N, C-alpha and C positions, 0 to 999 in steps of 0.2 A: 648841412655839411656836404661837401663834394670831394670825391677822390678820383684820381685818374685811372686806377686799376682796382679790381675787387680785393678786399681785405677780409680774411676769413674769421678773424676774431677781434675783440675789443670794440670800443665805441664807434670806430670808423667802419665796422663791418656793416652798419646800417646806413651808411652815407650813400648819397646819389653818385653813381658811377658816370662821370661825364667824359672821361678821356682827357687828353692833354691838348690844348689848342695848338694847331699846326701853323707854322709860318705860311704866309700867303703863297710864296713860291712853291713850297712843298705841296700844299693843298691843290694848287693849280696843276702841278705835275701829276699828282695822283689822278685827278679827273681826266686830264688829257691823254694819259698813257694807258688807261684801262682797256684791256683787250689787245694791246700791242706792246707788251713789255719787252720782248726781244728786239723788236724794231727800235724802240725808244733807247735801249741800251747802246745799240750800234750807232745811232744818231748822236747820242750824248758823247760817246768816245771820240767820234770824228770831230765834233764841234770843239772838243778840248785839245785836238791835235794828236790824238793817239790812234794807233792801228785798231780798227774796229774788230779785227779777227784774232787779236791776241788778248790774253787775260790782263785785266787791270786791277791793281790793288790800290785802294784809297786809304791813306793813313792820316788820321786826325786825332790830335791830343787836346782839343779845346782851343779857345782863342789865344791863350798864352802858351800853348804847346805843352809837351811833356818830354822832359829830358830822357826819361827811361825809354819811351817809345822811339824818340828820335835817335838815340844812341844805337838801339837795336836795329833799326832800319838802315842807318848809315853803315853799320858794320856788316850787314848782310846784303846790301843792295846789289853789289856786283855779282854775287852768287845767284840772286833772284833774277837779275837781268840775263845771266847766262842760261837760265831755264826758259827764257822767252817771256818773262813776266814784266809787265809795265807797272810803274809806280807813280802815283800822284801823292806827294808828301807835303802836308801842311804842317810846318814846324812851329808855328806860333809867332806872333808879332815881335816878341822880345828876343827871339833867337836869330843868330846870323845864318845866312843861307849857304849851303854847300854848292859846289858847282853842279850844274845840270849835266846829265849824261843822256845818251840816246836811250829813250824809254823811261828815263827817270826825270821827273819834273818837280823840283822843290819850289815851294811858295810859302810866304809868311802866313797867309790867310786866304780862305776861299770865300768869295762873296756869293757866288752862285752855287750854293750847296745842293740844291735840287738836281742840277745837271751832274755834279760830281757824284752824288748818290746813284743816280740812274746809270752812269757810265761804269760804276764799279762792279766787278765780279766778286770782290771780297772787300769788306771794310774792316780795318783794324783801328780800334778807337777806345777811348774811355767810355764809361757807361753812364753818362749823365742822363737824366730823365728825358730831356728834349732830344738828345741824340738817339736814344732807344726808340722814342716815339716816331721820329722821322724815318729811321731805318725800317721800322715795321710798316709804316704807311706806304713806303715805296717798294716794299717786297724784297729788300736786299738781305744778304746773309752777312753776319758780322762775327769777328773775333773780338771779344771785349776783354780789356784789361782794367778792372776797376781801380779807382784811386785808392791806394792803401792807407789812407788817413781818414779822419772823421769818424762817424759812427757806422760806417759800412753801408750807407744808403745806396751807393752805386752798385753794390752786389744785388740788392733787391730790385733795382730798376730793370734788371735783365730777365726777371722771372718769367714774364709772359713770352718773350721771344725764345728763351731756352725751352719752355714747355712745348712750344710749337715746332721745335727742332730748327728754328731759324737763326740760331746763334750758338756760339761756344764761348766759354769763359775760362780765363787762365789768370792765376795770380801774377803780379808784377815780377816777383822774384824768380818765377819760372819762365818768364818771357825773355828768352835770350836769343841771340842770333843763331846759335846752333840749333835751338828748338825750332825756330821759325824756318830755317832752311830745310830741316828734316820734315816738317809738317806742312809746308806751304802747298804742295801739290795735293795732299789729302784735303786740305781746307778748300782749295779751289774745286776739287771734284765734288765735295759735299755741297758747296755753294751752288754748283750747276744743277744739283738735284733738288735743293731746297729753296733756292730763290724762285720768285715767280710773281704771282698776282699780289698787288698791294692790298692794304687793309684800310677800310673806311671807318675803323673803330673810333678814330679821333676826329673825323671830318666835321662833326657837329659839336665838338667840345665847347667852343666859344659861345655858341648859341645856347647850349644847355646851361652853362655857367651864368650867362646873362639872364636867362629866364629864372634861374634860382635866385639871383640877386633881386630881380624885380618882385618876385614872390615874397621875399623876406622884407623888402621895403614897403610892400603893400599890407604887411601884417598877416600874410597867409601862412599856413602851417608848412613846415619844412619836413 
């Protein structure tokens, strides 16, 4: 058995901890940016057309987007822009795009996620397992709003980053435009203190899983 993160009890507590395989672009960014994270952030901002000297918030709600996240950002964006905060907002492929504003860039989907992660001073996102893994790998700081349906697994995905002080979590019902406007500067200040070096915890996950599968197929003990 293999798990991405340590589990303290139950049958999976004895499983091999492999991490979660990283996408090729994220793994490449992790390796190429080691030792120069501040420089990489400035370069990523410029490559996306943003001011490298102003804070940038990346908002992603998954490939289909999140109505709750989108509504909150659209309601608060002018107040955030007035504070000098730039926004890269992925609304999801199924949603119509609002007009772009100076400092606010809406897009249905982001193909080059590694550059978007690197450019961000703060990430506001759902807490899917892959998202949490990629944010951790590239040393970013995030505000997570877990999907409020299902069995609550998105809350558990944040455990490692929360324990490291690399993220904050808020329930969707509490994530309002007034809350965001009131807390955005605090979040950015915390991010500037907590963002930093990336993590190689997941860099060899695919290899570990492949080796485990080969061992199982060969009849070796797991």
